[in-house]
C-alpha positions as CSV (number, residue, x, y, z in Angstrom):
1,X,0.0,0.1,0.0
2,X,1.0,3.6,-0.6
3,X,1.7,5.6,2.9
4,X,1.1,9.3,3.3
5,X,2.4,11.8,6.1
6,X,-0.6,10.9,8.5
7,X,0.3,6.8,8.5
8,X,2.6,5.4,11.0
9,X,6.6,6.3,11.6
10,X,7.5,3.6,13.6
11,X,7.6,-0.2,12.4
12,X,8.8,-3.6,13.9
13,X,10.7,-4.0,10.8
14,X,12.5,-2.0,8.1
15,X,13.9,-4.0,4.9
16,X,16.0,-1.9,2.7
17,X,16.6,-3.7,-0.5
18,X,13.3,-4.9,-2.8
19,X,14.6,-7.4,-5.1
20,X,13.9,-10.7,-4.3
21,X,15.6,-11.6,-1.0
22,X,14.1,-8.3,0.5
23,X,10.7,-9.0,-0.7
24,X,10.5,-12.8,0.6
25,X,11.9,-11.4,4.1
26,X,9.3,-8.8,4.0
27,X,6.9,-11.6,3.8
28,X,7.7,-13.4,6.1
29,X,8.3,-10.8,9.0
30,X,4.7,-9.9,8.2
31,X,2.8,-13.3,8.1
32,X,4.6,-13.3,11.6
33,X,2.5,-10.2,12.8
34,X,5.1,-7.8,12.3
35,X,4.8,-4.1,10.5
36,X,7.2,-3.7,8.2
37,X,8.6,-1.2,5.9
38,X,9.7,-2.0,2.3
39,X,12.2,0.5,1.0
40,X,13.3,0.2,-2.6
41,X,14.8,3.2,-5.0
42,X,13.4,1.2,-8.2
43,X,9.4,2.1,-8.7
44,X,9.3,-0.9,-10.9
45,X,11.3,-4.1,-11.0
46,X,14.8,-4.0,-13.4
47,X,12.9,-5.5,-16.4
48,X,16.4,-7.8,-17.3
49,X,16.9,-11.4,-16.1
50,X,19.7,-11.2,-13.3
51,X,19.8,-14.1,-11.6
52,X,18.4,-17.6,-13.5
53,X,18.4,-20.5,-11.2
54,X,16.5,-20.9,-8.4
55,X,17.6,-24.4,-5.8
56,X,15.1,-26.8,-4.3
57,X,15.3,-24.8,-1.0
58,X,15.0,-21.8,-2.2
59,X,11.4,-23.2,-4.7
60,X,10.2,-24.5,-1.0
61,X,10.5,-21.3,0.8
62,X,8.9,-19.3,-2.3
63,X,6.2,-22.1,-2.2
64,X,5.7,-21.5,1.3
65,X,5.8,-17.7,1.4
66,X,3.2,-17.4,-2.2
67,X,0.5,-20.2,-1.9
68,X,-1.5,-20.6,-4.4
69,X,0.9,-17.9,-6.3
70,X,3.8,-19.5,-6.8
71,X,2.3,-21.5,-9.8
72,X,2.1,-18.1,-11.5
73,X,6.2,-18.9,-11.8
74,X,7.4,-20.2,-15.0
75,X,9.8,-22.7,-14.2
76,X,11.9,-25.6,-15.5
77,X,13.3,-28.0,-13.8
78,X,17.3,-28.9,-15.3
79,X,17.4,-31.8,-16.5
80,X,21.2,-31.9,-16.7
81,X,24.3,-30.4,-16.7
82,X,27.4,-30.7,-18.9
83,X,30.5,-30.1,-19.1
84,X,31.9,-30.2,-22.9
85,X,35.3,-29.8,-24.5
86,X,34.2,-28.4,-27.9
87,X,31.9,-25.6,-28.7
88,X,30.9,-27.4,-31.7
89,X,29.7,-30.7,-30.6
90,X,27.4,-30.1,-27.7
91,X,26.2,-34.0,-27.9
92,X,29.3,-35.2,-26.3
93,X,30.0,-34.1,-22.7
94,X,33.1,-35.3,-20.6
95,X,31.0,-35.2,-17.7
96,X,27.6,-34.5,-16.3
97,X,24.9,-34.8,-14.2
98,X,21.5,-35.9,-14.3
99,X,19.5,-34.5,-12.2
100,X,16.9,-37.2,-11.5
101,X,16.6,-37.0,-7.9
102,X,14.3,-34.4,-7.5
103,X,13.7,-30.5,-8.2
104,X,17.3,-29.5,-7.2
105,X,17.5,-26.9,-10.4
106,X,14.9,-24.6,-11.5
107,X,15.2,-22.2,-14.4
108,X,13.0,-18.8,-14.0
109,X,13.3,-15.4,-15.6
110,X,13.6,-12.6,-12.8
111,X,11.4,-9.8,-13.4
112,X,8.4,-12.5,-13.7
113,X,9.3,-13.7,-10.2
114,X,9.6,-9.9,-9.0
115,X,6.4,-8.9,-10.4
116,X,4.7,-12.1,-8.5
117,X,6.5,-11.2,-5.5
118,X,5.3,-7.3,-5.6
119,X,1.6,-8.4,-6.3
120,X,1.7,-10.2,-3.4
121,X,2.9,-7.7,-1.1
122,X,0.4,-5.2,-2.0
123,X,-2.5,-7.5,-0.7
124,X,-0.5,-7.6,2.6
125,X,-1.8,-5.5,4.8
126,X,1.2,-5.5,7.2
127,X,3.5,-4.1,4.7
128,X,4.1,-0.4,3.6
129,X,5.9,0.2,0.4
130,X,8.4,2.6,-0.5
131,X,8.9,2.2,-4.3
132,X,10.9,4.8,-5.7
133,X,12.7,5.7,-2.3
134,X,16.4,5.9,-1.3
135,X,17.6,5.4,1.7
136,X,20.1,8.2,2.9
137,X,20.5,8.7,5.9
138,X,21.3,5.8,9.1
139,X,21.6,5.7,12.9
140,X,20.9,3.6,15.8
141,X,19.9,5.3,19.0
142,X,18.3,2.4,21.2
143,X,16.5,1.8,17.6
144,X,16.8,2.4,14.3
145,X,16.4,5.8,12.3
146,X,16.2,5.8,8.1
147,X,15.7,8.5,6.5
148,X,14.6,8.3,3.1
149,X,14.0,10.5,-0.1
150,X,11.2,10.2,-2.9
151,X,13.3,10.1,-5.7
152,X,10.6,11.7,-8.0
153,X,9.5,14.6,-5.3
154,X,12.5,14.7,-3.3
155,X,10.1,14.5,-0.3
156,X,12.3,13.4,2.7
157,X,10.8,10.7,5.3
158,X,12.0,9.7,8.8
159,X,11.2,6.3,9.8
160,X,11.7,3.7,12.9
161,X,12.4,0.6,13.2
162,X,13.0,-2.2,16.1
163,X,15.0,-4.2,13.4
164,X,16.5,-3.2,9.9
165,X,17.6,-5.3,6.9
166,X,19.9,-4.5,4.8
167,X,18.8,-6.5,1.7
168,X,20.1,-3.6,-1.1
169,X,23.2,-5.8,-3.1
170,X,26.5,-5.4,-3.6
171,X,26.8,-1.9,-3.0
172,X,24.9,-1.7,0.2
173,X,23.9,1.5,2.1
174,X,22.8,0.0,4.8
175,X,26.8,-1.7,5.2
176,X,28.7,1.3,4.2
177,X,26.3,3.6,7.2
178,X,27.1,0.9,9.1
179,X,30.4,0.7,8.9
180,X,30.7,-2.7,8.0
181,X,33.8,-4.2,5.4
182,X,34.1,-6.7,2.8
183,X,36.8,-9.7,2.6
184,X,37.7,-10.7,-0.9
185,X,38.0,-14.5,-1.2
186,X,39.3,-14.7,-4.5
187,X,40.1,-13.1,-7.9
188,X,37.5,-11.1,-9.7
189,X,36.6,-12.7,-13.0
190,X,35.1,-10.3,-16.0
191,X,32.5,-12.1,-18.4
192,X,30.2,-11.0,-21.2
193,X,26.7,-12.0,-20.2
194,X,23.8,-11.9,-23.5
195,X,20.5,-13.0,-22.7
196,X,18.5,-13.2,-25.6
197,X,15.1,-15.3,-27.3
198,X,15.5,-17.7,-29.3
199,X,13.1,-20.5,-30.6
200,X,14.3,-24.3,-29.9
201,X,14.6,-24.4,-34.1
202,X,16.9,-21.7,-34.5
203,X,19.4,-22.9,-31.4
204,X,21.5,-26.3,-30.6
205,X,20.8,-27.7,-27.3
206,X,17.7,-28.8,-25.3
207,X,15.5,-26.9,-23.1
208,X,16.7,-26.4,-19.9
209,X,20.3,-28.1,-20.1
210,X,23.1,-26.1,-18.8
211,X,26.2,-26.3,-20.9
212,X,29.8,-25.4,-19.4
213,X,32.0,-25.2,-22.7
214,X,36.1,-25.5,-21.8
215,X,36.4,-23.7,-25.1
216,X,40.6,-23.1,-25.1
217,X,39.7,-19.6,-26.6
218,X,37.0,-18.4,-24.8
219,X,35.6,-20.8,-21.6
220,X,31.8,-20.1,-22.3
221,X,28.4,-20.7,-20.2
222,X,25.4,-21.7,-22.3
223,X,21.8,-21.7,-20.9
224,X,18.7,-22.5,-23.3
225,X,16.7,-22.5,-20.1
226,X,13.2,-23.2,-21.6
227,X,11.4,-20.8,-20.1
228,X,9.8,-18.6,-22.4
229,X,12.6,-19.3,-25.0
230,X,15.2,-17.6,-22.7
231,X,18.9,-18.3,-23.7
232,X,21.9,-16.6,-21.4
233,X,25.5,-16.8,-22.7
234,X,28.3,-16.0,-20.4
235,X,32.0,-15.5,-22.3
236,X,35.1,-14.8,-20.4
237,X,36.7,-11.6,-21.1
238,X,40.6,-12.7,-22.4
239,X,43.1,-10.2,-21.2
240,X,43.6,-7.8,-24.0
241,X,40.5,-8.4,-24.9
242,X,38.8,-4.6,-26.3
243,X,35.8,-4.3,-23.9
244,X,33.7,-1.8,-26.5
245,X,34.8,-4.2,-29.6
246,X,33.7,-7.2,-27.8
247,X,30.1,-5.7,-26.8
248,X,29.6,-4.6,-30.6
249,X,26.4,-6.3,-32.9
250,X,29.1,-7.5,-35.2
251,X,31.2,-9.4,-32.1
252,X,28.0,-10.6,-30.5
253,X,26.8,-12.1,-33.6
254,X,29.9,-13.5,-34.2
255,X,30.1,-15.1,-30.6
256,X,26.6,-16.3,-30.8
257,X,26.7,-17.7,-34.0
258,X,27.5,-21.7,-33.0
259,X,24.5,-21.7,-30.7
260,X,21.7,-19.7,-32.2
261,X,20.9,-18.2,-35.7
262,X,21.8,-14.6,-35.0
263,X,19.0,-13.6,-37.8
264,X,16.4,-15.0,-35.3
265,X,17.6,-14.5,-32.6
266,X,16.2,-11.7,-30.2
267,X,18.5,-9.7,-27.7
268,X,17.5,-8.2,-24.8
269,X,20.1,-7.2,-23.2
270,X,24.7,-7.3,-23.1
271,X,26.5,-6.3,-20.0
272,X,30.0,-6.7,-18.9
273,X,29.7,-8.6,-15.1
274,X,32.5,-8.5,-12.8
275,X,31.8,-12.1,-10.3
276,X,33.0,-11.3,-6.9
277,X,34.1,-13.5,-4.5
278,X,33.4,-11.3,-1.2
279,X,31.8,-11.6,2.6
280,X,31.2,-9.4,4.9
281,X,33.1,-9.6,8.3
282,X,30.3,-8.9,10.2
283,X,26.6,-9.6,9.4
284,X,24.8,-7.7,12.6
285,X,25.1,-4.3,14.1
286,X,23.1,-4.0,17.1
287,X,19.4,-4.6,15.6
288,X,20.7,-3.7,12.1
289,X,21.7,-6.8,9.9
290,X,23.1,-7.5,6.4
291,X,21.6,-10.1,4.0
292,X,22.1,-11.1,0.2
293,X,24.4,-9.7,-1.7
294,X,25.0,-6.9,1.4
295,X,26.7,-10.0,3.0
296,X,28.1,-11.6,0.4
297,X,29.0,-12.2,-3.1
298,X,29.7,-15.4,-4.9
299,X,30.7,-16.4,-9.2
300,X,27.9,-18.3,-10.7
301,X,29.9,-21.3,-10.9
302,X,27.5,-23.2,-8.9
303,X,24.3,-20.6,-9.3
304,X,24.3,-20.1,-5.5
305,X,24.5,-16.3,-5.4
306,X,21.0,-15.4,-5.3
307,X,19.8,-18.9,-3.3
308,X,22.5,-18.2,-0.7
309,X,21.0,-15.1,0.3
310,X,17.5,-16.4,0.5
311,X,18.5,-19.1,2.9
312,X,20.2,-17.2,5.0
313,X,17.9,-14.2,5.3
314,X,15.2,-17.1,6.2
315,X,17.6,-18.2,9.0
316,X,17.6,-14.3,10.3
317,X,13.8,-13.8,9.3
318,X,13.0,-17.4,11.8
319,X,15.3,-15.5,14.8
320,X,13.8,-12.3,14.6
321,X,10.1,-13.9,14.7
322,X,10.7,-15.7,17.6
323,X,12.9,-12.9,19.5
324,X,10.1,-10.2,18.4
325,X,7.3,-12.7,20.4
326,X,9.5,-12.8,23.4
327,X,10.2,-16.3,22.8
328,X,14.0,-16.6,22.4
329,X,16.6,-13.8,23.9
330,X,18.0,-11.4,21.5
331,X,21.6,-13.3,21.9
332,X,20.0,-15.9,19.0
333,X,20.2,-12.7,17.0
334,X,23.9,-14.0,16.9
335,X,23.4,-17.4,15.6
336,X,22.0,-15.6,12.2
337,X,26.1,-15.3,11.4
338,X,27.8,-18.2,13.7
339,X,25.5,-20.4,11.4
340,X,25.6,-19.6,8.3
341,X,29.1,-17.6,7.7
342,X,31.5,-21.0,7.0
343,X,28.8,-22.6,4.8
344,X,28.4,-19.2,3.0
345,X,32.2,-18.6,3.0
346,X,32.4,-22.6,2.1
347,X,30.1,-22.1,-1.0
348,X,31.9,-19.2,-2.5
349,X,35.3,-21.2,-2.2
350,X,33.7,-23.8,-3.9
351,X,32.7,-21.7,-6.7
352,X,35.9,-20.3,-7.5
353,X,37.1,-24.2,-7.0
354,X,35.1,-24.7,-10.1
355,X,35.4,-21.8,-11.8
356,X,39.1,-22.2,-12.3
357,X,38.5,-26.2,-13.2
358,X,35.9,-25.4,-15.6
359,X,38.1,-22.3,-17.1
360,X,42.0,-23.6,-16.7
361,X,42.9,-23.6,-20.2
362,X,46.4,-24.5,-20.1
363,X,48.0,-26.6,-22.5
364,X,48.4,-29.7,-19.4
365,X,45.0,-29.0,-18.3
366,X,43.5,-29.6,-22.4
367,X,45.9,-32.6,-22.3
368,X,44.2,-34.3,-19.7
369,X,41.1,-33.4,-20.5
370,X,41.1,-34.4,-24.0
371,X,42.8,-37.9,-23.1
372,X,39.5,-38.1,-20.3
373,X,37.1,-37.5,-23.1
374,X,39.0,-39.8,-25.7
375,X,39.2,-42.7,-22.8
376,X,35.5,-42.5,-22.0
377,X,34.2,-41.0,-25.1
378,X,30.4,-42.1,-25.3
379,X,30.5,-42.5,-21.3
380,X,30.7,-39.0,-20.0
381,X,32.0,-39.0,-15.8
382,X,28.6,-39.1,-13.7
383,X,28.8,-36.3,-10.7
384,X,24.9,-36.6,-10.1
385,X,25.7,-37.3,-6.6
386,X,27.4,-34.1,-6.0
387,X,24.1,-32.1,-6.8
388,X,22.1,-33.3,-3.9
389,X,23.3,-31.5,-0.5
390,X,24.9,-33.6,2.4
391,X,23.6,-32.9,5.7
392,X,26.1,-30.6,8.0
393,X,26.3,-30.5,11.9
394,X,25.4,-27.5,14.0
395,X,27.9,-26.3,16.1
396,X,25.6,-25.3,19.0
397,X,28.6,-24.7,21.7
398,X,32.3,-25.8,22.4
399,X,31.1,-29.1,24.4
400,X,28.7,-30.6,21.8
401,X,29.5,-34.3,22.0
402,X,31.3,-35.9,19.1
403,X,27.8,-38.2,18.0
404,X,26.5,-34.7,17.3
405,X,28.9,-33.5,14.9
406,X,28.7,-36.5,12.5
407,X,27.2,-35.8,9.2
408,X,24.3,-37.6,7.7
409,X,25.0,-39.8,4.8
410,X,23.3,-39.7,1.5
411,X,20.3,-41.1,2.2
412,X,17.2,-41.7,-0.6
413,X,13.5,-41.9,0.7
414,X,10.5,-42.5,-0.5
415,X,7.4,-40.6,1.5
416,X,3.9,-41.4,1.4
417,X,3.0,-38.5,-0.8
418,X,5.5,-37.7,-3.3
419,X,8.6,-38.7,-5.3
420,X,11.4,-40.6,-4.3
421,X,14.2,-38.2,-3.5
422,X,17.2,-37.7,-1.1
423,X,16.3,-36.7,2.6
424,X,18.2,-33.5,2.1
425,X,15.5,-32.8,-0.6
426,X,12.7,-33.8,1.4
427,X,10.6,-30.8,2.2
428,X,14.4,-28.7,2.9
429,X,12.6,-25.9,4.0
430,X,11.2,-27.5,7.1
431,X,13.0,-29.0,10.2
432,X,12.7,-32.9,10.7
433,X,12.5,-36.0,13.1
434,X,12.8,-39.2,11.7
435,X,11.9,-42.1,13.9
436,X,13.5,-45.6,13.2
437,X,9.9,-46.9,13.5
438,X,6.3,-45.6,14.6
439,X,6.5,-42.7,16.6
440,X,3.6,-42.9,19.9
441,X,1.3,-40.2,20.4
442,X,2.1,-37.5,22.7
443,X,6.1,-37.6,22.6
444,X,6.9,-34.6,21.1
445,X,4.0,-32.5,22.2
446,X,6.1,-29.8,23.6
447,X,7.0,-28.6,19.8
448,X,3.5,-28.2,18.7
449,X,3.3,-25.0,20.5
450,X,6.1,-23.5,18.6
451,X,5.7,-21.5,15.3
452,X,5.0,-23.0,12.3
453,X,8.3,-21.6,10.8
454,X,10.5,-23.5,12.9
455,X,7.8,-26.0,14.6
456,X,9.5,-29.7,13.1
457,X,7.8,-32.7,10.7
458,X,7.6,-35.7,12.2
459,X,8.1,-38.6,9.8
460,X,8.1,-42.3,10.8
461,X,10.3,-44.9,9.1
462,X,8.5,-47.9,8.7
463,X,7.6,-51.0,6.5
464,X,3.9,-49.1,5.2
465,X,1.4,-46.8,5.8
466,X,-0.9,-49.4,7.8
467,X,1.8,-48.9,10.5
468,X,-0.1,-47.2,13.5
469,X,2.2,-43.7,13.8
470,X,2.3,-40.0,14.6
471,X,3.4,-38.3,11.4
472,X,4.2,-38.8,8.0
473,X,5.2,-42.3,6.6
474,X,8.6,-42.4,5.7
475,X,10.0,-45.7,3.2
476,X,13.6,-46.2,3.0
477,X,14.1,-48.5,0.4
478,X,17.9,-49.7,0.8
479,X,17.9,-50.9,4.6
480,X,22.6,-50.1,4.1
481,X,21.6,-46.3,3.9
482,X,18.3,-46.7,6.3
483,X,21.3,-48.1,9.0
484,X,23.6,-45.9,8.1
485,X,21.2,-42.9,9.0
486,X,20.2,-44.5,12.1
487,X,23.5,-46.2,13.5
488,X,22.4,-48.1,16.6
489,X,19.9,-45.0,17.9
490,X,16.5,-44.3,17.4
491,X,15.9,-40.4,16.1
492,X,17.4,-38.5,13.5
493,X,16.4,-34.7,14.5
494,X,17.3,-31.6,11.6
495,X,16.9,-28.0,11.2
496,X,15.7,-27.1,8.3
497,X,18.6,-26.5,5.3
498,X,19.7,-30.1,6.1
499,X,21.5,-29.2,9.2
500,X,22.0,-32.4,11.9
501,X,20.6,-31.3,15.0
502,X,21.6,-34.8,16.3
503,X,21.0,-38.4,17.0
504,X,18.8,-39.9,19.9
505,X,17.9,-43.1,21.7
506,X,14.4,-44.7,22.2
507,X,13.6,-43.0,25.2
508,X,15.4,-39.6,25.2
509,X,12.4,-38.0,23.4
510,X,12.4,-35.2,26.3
511,X,16.9,-34.7,25.1
512,X,15.2,-34.4,21.4
513,X,12.9,-31.9,22.6
514,X,15.6,-29.9,24.6
515,X,17.7,-30.3,22.1
516,X,15.6,-28.8,19.6
517,X,14.7,-26.0,21.8
518,X,18.5,-25.4,22.4
519,X,19.0,-24.6,18.5
520,X,16.7,-21.5,19.1
521,X,17.6,-20.8,22.8
522,X,14.4,-21.6,23.6
523,X,13.3,-22.4,27.4
524,X,13.4,-26.4,28.3
525,X,10.0,-28.6,28.9
C-alpha cells in the first residue's frame, strides 16, 4: 500500500532493498504479525533477468511464502548439466549430472518473479511499500532511525524500527552506513553476459540443460533455459580483449552464432559482469543486519548467489520472529552469522574452485581433459551424486559431543505422498524429526506450540502406511542407507536446510525436544 504523512512512522522492521531477498524477508516478517516498511529505490522491477536459477530450498521457501501464487512462476527443471571440450559438439560431454533426484535446479526469469512478489506484497496489510524511495541516512539510538527520499519529488521522510535488514545489494547503503567491511576470497572474473530470446528450432542444445564449455579460446556458459525461449550466454573476457569491441553488434553475432542463428535471435541485453567473491566480516550491528549480496557475493559457477541470500535471510527472519514474540532472547540473533558464515564462505570457495577447474585452459589441463574424453567417449563421468546436498552439523557450543557432529549420509527416501528423493531434498524448508519406527502419541507434543516456521515435521520410517504412528510415513528402501542414517539410535533430528541437530536413542524423546529448543535458545520443557 502507499503511505501518507499521517500514516505510522515506526515499524517492527524496515527492509532496505526490494529485490527477491528483501521481498521474501518482508513477507516472512509480515506473516509473523510484524509491521514492515519495504524501501526500494526503483519504482518498477529491473526489466532484465539477472539471477536465473532457484535450487530446491529456494523453491520451497517461495512456495511457502506465495501459496497459490507460486504456480504463477514459470519454472523449468534442469534435466542435466554437461561439461564440454568443444562448442561445436554439444552431444559429447566429458562429464555430466543427471538431476533425477528431485527438482534441485530450476530456471526462472527474474522480472516475472519480482512482479509476482510485488503483487503479493501489495495485498499484505502488514507491509507498507516505499517504491521509488532511496535510503539517505541511517543511525541507531536504541532503535534504527532511517531517513528516506522519494526520488520523483525529493520529499524526505523519517522512519524508525526495532529491526532493520539491509537487503540492498553489492553496493549496500546499509553496510556502508553501519561501517561494515568486505573480505575478498578470490580473484574477480570478467564475463560478457548476453540474454536473448531464441526458439528451439533456431538453436542447438536441449531446453533446460546447462552447457559449461571449456573452450581453449574463450570458456563459455550456455543456458537454453526453456522458460519463454530465454537463452543466456556467459563468455569469459580474456586479457587483452577490447571491452567496447567485444560488445559490438558484429562481435556478439559472431559469439552466439555457434549456438543460435543470429537472424532469429532477439537480443534482450548484454553487459560486462564482474563476478566477485566477497564476504562481509560482520553481519549484525545491534539490530541492523546485512542480508543477500550486502553480506556475501559469489561467482556464478554453482548458481548459488541468490539462493544463498534466500536461505541465509530465512535463517535470520526465523530468529527475529522468535525474539520479537518474546520466545527467545536477543542473543539468538548472534547465531545468524554464526550458523551461516562458514557454509557461505565454503560455498563461495567451491564456486571459485569450480570456475578454476572449468576455465583452466592451460596446455596440461587441456591435454588431461582430451585424454579423459578419448578414453570415455560416449561415457561421460557422472557427477550426479555431488548435486544432492549433504547434511552438516550445527555447532551449538564448544562442548557438543562428537555424536552430534557426525554428518548424515546420502539417503534416498520415499514419502507416502510424493516422489522418491534424497532426505536432504525432502521439504528442505522444514525441520524434521525422523524415527526408526512408529512414533508414539504425545512424545513430541511440547514442540507443537512453536511458531509454524520453526515447528519440526515428524516422520516415521516404517514398512508401510498401515502402521499406526504419529507423523508422516517415510520409507527407506535401502537397508544399508537406513542403517547408516540411524546407526544404533532411534531418532534423527534435523533443522531446515539439512542441518543435523543430532541422533537420539529410544526413550530420549525429552532430550530430542530439549536439543531442538536449545538450537533456538528457547526455554526447556
